C-alpha positions, 0 to 999 in steps of 0.5 A: 388440904391433907398431905398424903404419904408421898408428901409426908415422906418427902418433907420428912426426908428433906428435913433429915438431910445434912448440908455438904461442902458448897460447890461452885454452881457453875461446876458439875453438881457432882463429879463425872456429870455435865449437869452444873449445880445451877442447871440442877437447881433450875430443873429441881424447881421444875420437878417440884412444880410438876409434883405439886401439879399432881397434888393440885390435881387430887385436891381439885378432884376432891373439890369436884372441880378437877377431872383428871388425876393421872399424874407424873409423880415419880417420872420427874426425871423426864425434865432431863429429856426436856432439857436435852432437846431444843424447844423447836424439836417436835414432841409427842409426850407420854401422859406422865411427862409433866416435867418435860412440858414445864421444861419446854415451857421454860426453854421457850422463855415463858414465865414459870406461872404460864406453864403451871396455868396451862396444866391447871386449866386442863385439869379443870376443863377450862375453855381457856386452856391453850391447847384443847380448850377444856375438851381433854387434859393433854400436854400440848401447845402450838408455840412449844412444838408439842403435838397433843396426845392422849398416849394411852395405848402408844397409838401416837408412835406411828405418827411420831415416825411420820413426823421424823420422816417428814422432817427429812422429806420436807428438806429433801423436797424443798417444800416451802413453809415446812413446820420444823427446822431442818436439823430438828429431831422428833421426841416420842414418850410412852410408858413401859406397858405401852411397849406391848401394844401393836401400835408401839411395835409398828412404830419401832419396826417402821423406824428400824425399817427406815434405818435399815434402808438408810433413810434418815429418820431423826426420832428419839423414843423415850420409854418411861419405865415405872414397872407397872401398867395400872396394876399389871407388872412389867416383867423385870428386864422386859424393856431391855429385852423387847427393844428392836435390835436395829435401834440403838439403846441408851439407858439411864436411871430416871430417878437420878437427874445427872445420869438421866441428863447425861444419857439423854444428851448423848441419845439426842446427840446420836439422833441429831447428828446421825439422823437415825432413831434411838431408844432411851430407856428411863427407869422410873417409879410410879408414886401416888398410884395410877390415878386418883381413883386407884387403890394401890394397896389392893394389888401392891405390897407395902414393901413395894410402895415403900421401895418406890418412895425411897427412889423418889426422884424429887427427893434424890435431886433435893439430896444432890443439891444439899450434898453439893452445899447449894441449898439446905433443908430449911431453904428447900422446905420453905421453897416447897411450901411457897410453891405449893401455896402458889400452885394451889392458889392457881388451881383455885383460880382455874376453877373460876374460869368458864367451861365449854357451854354448849354442844356447838362449842365442844364440836367447833374444832371437829369440822370447821368447813369453809366451802367457799374457800375450798371451791376457790382452792379447787380452781387454783390447782391447775399447773403447767400441764404441758410439762405434766402431760405433754401435748395430750392432756387428759381432757384431749384423751377422750372418755376415761374410765374411773381408774384413768380419771383418778390417775390423771387427777392425781397427776394434776394434784402432784404437779400443782402441790410440791408438798403432796406425796403419794404412797402405799403398798405397790403404788410406785413401781407396779402402779397399784394392784389395779394400775390406778397409780401407773406412771406417777413414779416416773413423772414425780420420782421416788421422793414423792411417789413411793412404796411402803412396808406392808403395815397399815398402821405404819402407812397411816402413821407416816401420813399423820406425821407428815400431815402435821409437819406441813406435807400433804400425804395421799396414802393408799390402803390396798383394800377396804378390809385392810383399813380396819387393821389400823382404824385407830390411826384414823379414829384415835389419832387423825380425827382427834387432833383438831379436837384436842388442839382447837385446830392449832394442829391439823393432819390434812390428808386424803386416804385413798382406799380400793373399796367394796365388793363385786370383784368376780372370783375374789373371796374372803372379806379382805379383798371383797368387803362392803363394811364402812360402819366403823368409818361413818362413826368417826366424828369430823371424818369426810367420806367420799364415795364416787362411782362415775369417772367425772365425779371421782376427778372432781371429788378428789380435787375437792378432798385435796382442797378441803385438806389444804384449806380446812385440815380435813381428814378425807377417806376416798372410797374407790369402787374396785369393780368400777375401776375399768368398767366402760359400759352402762347398759349394753356391751360397747355402749361406753356409757360409764366413760366420761371426759376429763374436765379441763382446768377451765371447767373445774369451777363449774364442775366442782363437787362440794362436800356433802352434795349428791347427784341426781339422775332423771326427773321421774315423779313416782320413785326415788332410788337413793344409792352410791358406789356400785349401787349407782350403776345397778340402780341406773340400769334398773331405773331405765328398765322401769322407766321404759315400762312407764314408771317415773324414776329418779336416782340420787347418788349420795356421793358423800357418805359423811356428811350425807347430802341431807338437803339433796336427799330430802329434796329428791324424796319429796319430789316422789313421795317414795324412796328406795335405798339401794345399799351395797353395804350390810343391813346392820350398820350399813349406810341405809340406816343413816339415810333412813334416819336422815329422812325421818329427822328431816320430817319426810312422811312418805313411804320408805324401803331399803334393800341391802347386802346381807349381814355376811362376809363375802364368800368365794366365786359365784356364792358371793351373789347370794349375799350381795345387793343385786340389780334384781333385788333393786328392781324387785323392791322398786316394783313392790314400793311402786305398787304400794 
């Protein structure tokens, strides 16, 4: 294959070097460094291999056999960071961290060829690639403590904070089977352009927030600063100026291997011994453009490109070795050609490996559900309930409200699972805005029930990192609309982890969300919101939407069991307006209260994921609904039934996956279906329900009634845009007449 300017510059420059006086390879490679000549030689081999992987990526792309060309050329100094940490330290890497990955692979005792093959199989989208199985090119490996990240917009920084937090919290709680050694540190790499992203700022701020309060957080942020984000320049000095003042900073020239090595070791020692965060700023260069499709001369002057070539870290390390007399130009160039030929041969072999062959193969890691095991896990969640509840367990309290049922279930879950943690804004001392978590802090202590800072990205990041580290987080989002502030933590991080790792890494978690509208007197979509479209679009995400207290208890147990068994990411939508509702039809009838099932009945009351609940046995009309719509639909159905119309109501209970079998069965029993949907007409749940009916071959009549495509205003005006009982009843009568 033809050689580009980077290769040509390297080989010509090496050929022009003159050997120096030979140093003992056991001594520092130059005065003033701790990097020995022997270790420098080893890291050079890794830097060289990383560079040649980038060459191979471009070659594979030219052959139509490679699918990723964002390379690490110019960033090979991150081999020094890899060498400074332990192979058991969890790492979340920048996409230009090729040399770090190869260093970690070598640290783990693997052959050099194994690390190379890992990357090449990823470039070729081969199904045998060890982390994503050909689904995406990422740096990751379950045996190397590298959690796969796309790291394109720094969305992994909040998770990295969570991983560091979990290292210490797992030790404090004495949780058996914690993933990382107790003295580990977390390492998180990213580029200079990513520093400006909101998720990066969340990561820095949350780490500083913890450090400010004296909470242990052993996290090393590593910014690989090449001065440009695709074509947009980072202002000189910006990374130095943009750091958080409460996070200690270390700076090194990433093109100077001894300096990078010494400073990285110093930064790592700081984090490991003080158990507090630090920021390592590595100044690098970017060679070969952003990616293979990038025409760099279109936005960079020739002198800029030439200046970066002159700082080539691979060339700098080669010169260092030659100056120390540890090699000569001829040997280096011979080594370059030998490794180049070997890497290209491995690249060719990678193209001959099978790729993913079907949609089923591609999607297999998304939702590997095992309902029988989940059901079995539910029955094992009981614990010493006398210790938890005293002489009056919840099953003896009498009928409970929705809020009370969730509270008692959370208590049972925390009592049964020492790795479970409940956290969010106001959930601890106050017990939540609506009192749902009241009393749990007193029972379980601040190590397991605690308040977080007011940042949904930070909150979910803590959950994601904790979940990937062997804990079971149950974070609370205070209102549904606030979840949208941090949606990419669910979409881009939580839901993709199994996909990018073939299930080797998981983030089991249950995100509780105070949800929906119908809060009288509240306005503004932040406290009264009915949009779930963005959640239903996330592959593999489980969305639970209980309305009745008994369903809420059973479904919360199911979500926890599914998280522990299958690594599910579950969003648990709790209707705020039903939290303290007691009556169904008439004041004082207590028709919305239900008793709490004792552990002996958890098996028979178990609610599997994707199963609805039917009310009534009418044969004229099926009303399909969920959440607040259930109470309204039941009230409407009772009135219609009293007039001689045979109505049944199906509570979906799960918005993803929808209970399709139950839906089709209920639809066929009446031949007429009304979908009563409290979300919006556009992007609402009813669209998915009607599509499921059509896909399932239902040929009866279908209608829907929804809330309007509007934000929810203040006070009584909300009634103009929200689904109501009268809307449901009017639509039902119209459909019954048809």
